[in-house]
C-alpha positions as CSV (number, residue, x, y, z in Angstrom):
1,M,0.0,0.0,0.0
2,A,1.4,3.4,-1.0
3,K,2.1,5.8,1.8
4,R,1.1,9.4,1.5
5,H,4.0,11.8,1.9
6,N,2.1,14.4,3.9
7,T,-1.4,13.9,5.2
8,N,-1.8,17.4,6.6
9,L,-1.3,19.3,3.4
10,P,-3.6,22.2,3.0
11,L,-6.0,22.0,0.0
12,S,-4.5,25.0,-1.8
13,E,-0.9,23.5,-1.5
14,A,-2.1,20.1,-2.6
15,L,-3.8,21.6,-5.7
16,N,-0.7,23.7,-6.6
17,E,1.4,20.5,-6.2
18,F,-1.0,18.6,-8.5
19,I,-1.1,21.4,-11.0
20,K,2.8,21.6,-11.1
21,E,3.3,17.8,-11.2
22,N,0.8,17.4,-14.1
23,K,2.1,20.5,-16.0
24,L,-1.3,22.2,-15.9
25,Q,-0.1,25.7,-15.0
26,K,-0.3,26.9,-18.6
27,G,-4.1,25.9,-18.8
28,M,-4.7,27.5,-15.5
29,D,-3.0,30.7,-16.5
30,K,-5.2,30.9,-19.5
31,V,-8.4,30.6,-17.4
32,D,-7.0,33.1,-14.9
33,V,-6.2,35.7,-17.6
34,R,-9.7,35.4,-19.1
35,E,-11.2,35.9,-15.6
36,A,-8.8,38.8,-14.9
37,W,-9.8,40.5,-18.3
38,A,-13.5,40.1,-17.6
39,T,-13.2,41.4,-13.9
40,L,-11.0,44.4,-14.9
41,M,-12.8,45.5,-18.0
42,G,-16.4,45.2,-16.9
43,N,-19.5,44.8,-19.0
44,G,-18.8,47.7,-21.4
45,V,-15.6,46.2,-22.8
46,N,-16.6,42.5,-22.3
47,N,-19.6,43.1,-24.7
48,Y,-17.1,43.8,-27.4
49,T,-14.5,41.2,-26.6
50,T,-14.7,38.2,-28.9
51,G,-11.6,36.4,-27.7
52,V,-9.0,36.3,-24.9
53,E,-5.9,34.2,-25.5
54,L,-2.6,33.9,-23.7
55,K,0.3,32.6,-25.8
56,N,3.7,32.5,-24.1
57,E,3.8,35.9,-22.4
58,T,1.6,37.7,-25.0
59,L,-2.1,38.4,-24.3
60,F,-4.2,38.5,-27.5
61,I,-7.5,40.3,-27.2
62,S,-10.0,40.1,-30.0
63,L,-12.5,43.0,-30.2
64,S,-15.5,43.5,-32.4
65,S,-15.2,47.3,-32.2
66,S,-12.4,49.2,-34.0
67,V,-13.1,52.3,-32.0
68,L,-12.7,50.4,-28.7
69,R,-9.6,48.7,-30.0
70,E,-8.1,52.1,-30.8
71,E,-9.1,53.5,-27.4
72,L,-7.6,50.5,-25.5
73,S,-4.4,50.5,-27.5
74,L,-3.6,53.9,-25.9
75,G,-3.4,52.3,-22.5
76,K,-1.6,49.1,-23.3
77,S,1.0,49.3,-20.7
78,K,-1.5,50.2,-18.0
79,I,-3.7,47.2,-19.0
80,I,-0.7,45.0,-18.8
81,S,0.1,46.0,-15.3
82,M,-3.6,45.8,-14.2
83,V,-3.9,42.3,-15.5
84,N,-0.6,41.2,-13.9
85,E,-1.7,42.8,-10.6
86,E,-5.0,41.1,-10.8
87,L,-3.2,37.8,-11.3
88,G,-0.7,38.4,-8.5
89,R,2.4,37.9,-10.8
90,E,4.1,39.0,-14.0
91,L,2.4,36.7,-16.4
92,V,1.7,39.1,-19.3
93,K,4.6,41.0,-21.0
94,K,2.9,42.1,-24.3
95,L,-0.7,43.0,-25.3
96,V,-2.0,42.6,-28.8
97,L,-5.4,44.0,-29.7
98,R,-7.0,42.6,-32.8
């Protein structure tokens, strides 16, 4: 019978360990980024957001409004820092609006 290595592991640590061991962090990051975008941008922007995708350290945001795309492109660095702050770490280095 296999012996568990630590029976008093807090759930969050156990989940983090599971995620790390199974190389699921990238998938979790993609979900976290989508949630962060939705939270930070609110309904106004979310209504025009058709896609949120994280590839490596680049966040690709697809928007159905060229006016909104232009407006958001003026604050790219602020958006990047807001998303990273929401995530609690430097995950996004570049933002591409399309």
